[in-house]
C-alpha positions as CSV (number, residue, x, y, z in Angstrom):
1,M,0.0,0.0,0.0
2,A,1.3,3.5,-0.9
3,N,1.3,6.0,1.9
4,Y,1.0,9.6,1.1
5,K,3.4,11.9,3.2
6,N,4.3,8.9,5.6
7,I,1.0,9.1,7.4
8,E,0.4,5.9,9.5
9,M,-2.6,3.9,7.7
10,R,-3.8,1.6,10.4
11,S,-6.0,-1.2,9.6
12,P,-8.1,-2.4,12.5
13,K,-8.1,-6.0,11.3
14,G,-6.5,-8.2,13.9
15,L,-6.4,-5.5,16.6
16,L,-7.5,-6.9,19.8
17,G,-9.5,-5.3,22.8
18,E,-11.0,-2.3,20.3
19,T,-14.6,-2.0,19.9
20,G,-16.4,-1.1,16.6
21,A,-16.4,2.8,17.7
22,D,-12.6,2.5,18.3
23,L,-11.8,1.0,15.0
24,E,-14.2,3.4,13.2
25,L,-12.6,6.4,15.0
26,D,-9.1,5.1,13.9
27,V,-10.2,5.0,10.4
28,T,-11.5,8.6,10.8
29,K,-8.3,9.8,12.1
30,T,-6.2,8.1,9.3
31,S,-8.5,9.3,6.6
32,D,-8.7,13.0,8.2
33,A,-5.0,13.1,8.3
34,I,-4.6,11.7,4.5
35,L,-7.2,14.5,3.5
36,L,-5.3,17.3,5.5
37,A,-2.0,16.3,4.1
38,S,-3.4,16.4,0.4
39,D,-5.6,19.3,0.5
40,W,-2.9,21.5,-1.3
41,T,-3.1,19.3,-4.3
42,Q,-6.8,20.6,-4.9
43,I,-5.8,24.4,-5.1
44,P,-5.7,26.1,-8.3
45,N,-2.2,26.8,-9.5
46,S,-0.8,24.1,-7.0
47,G,2.0,23.4,-9.7
48,L,0.7,19.9,-10.3
49,T,-0.4,18.7,-13.8
50,S,-4.1,18.6,-14.5
51,D,-3.8,14.7,-14.7
52,C,-2.2,14.7,-11.2
53,V,-5.0,16.9,-9.7
54,T,-7.5,14.7,-11.1
55,A,-5.6,11.7,-9.6
56,F,-5.5,13.0,-6.4
57,N,-9.2,14.0,-6.5
58,T,-10.0,10.4,-7.2
59,Y,-7.6,9.3,-4.4
60,R,-9.3,11.7,-1.8
61,T,-12.8,10.6,-3.0
62,A,-11.6,6.9,-2.4
63,I,-10.5,7.8,1.1
64,R,-13.8,9.6,2.0
65,T,-15.7,6.4,0.5
66,I,-13.8,4.1,3.1
67,R,-14.9,6.3,6.0
68,K,-18.6,5.9,5.0
69,T,-18.8,2.4,3.5
70,N,-16.4,-0.1,5.1
71,P,-14.4,1.4,8.4
72,A,-14.2,-2.0,9.8
73,N,-12.0,-3.5,7.1
74,P,-10.4,-0.7,5.0
75,T,-8.4,-1.4,2.1
76,W,-6.4,2.0,1.6
77,P,-5.8,3.0,-2.0
78,D,-2.5,3.8,-3.5
79,A,-1.5,7.4,-3.2
80,P,-0.8,9.1,-6.7
81,T,2.8,10.2,-7.5
82,E,3.2,13.9,-7.5
83,A,3.7,15.2,-11.2
84,W,4.8,18.7,-11.5
85,S,3.8,21.0,-14.5
């Protein structure tokens, strides 16, 4: 799994002693950190190519989807590679 900006991506699978709410909170914290670290990629004139901006948009959408649909068993997407214009 690729990791954007070395954010610790934690998967609750196999963790002991955590409740469903704890696991969901962990996924929420991880996804919040990823979204915060990649916010700049959506700013106009970020210096990224338009294809790269689109790739980050798709990546960020996938991160949000994990939070809504599968927080108990997340499969983190690969982060795009930054491509500068």
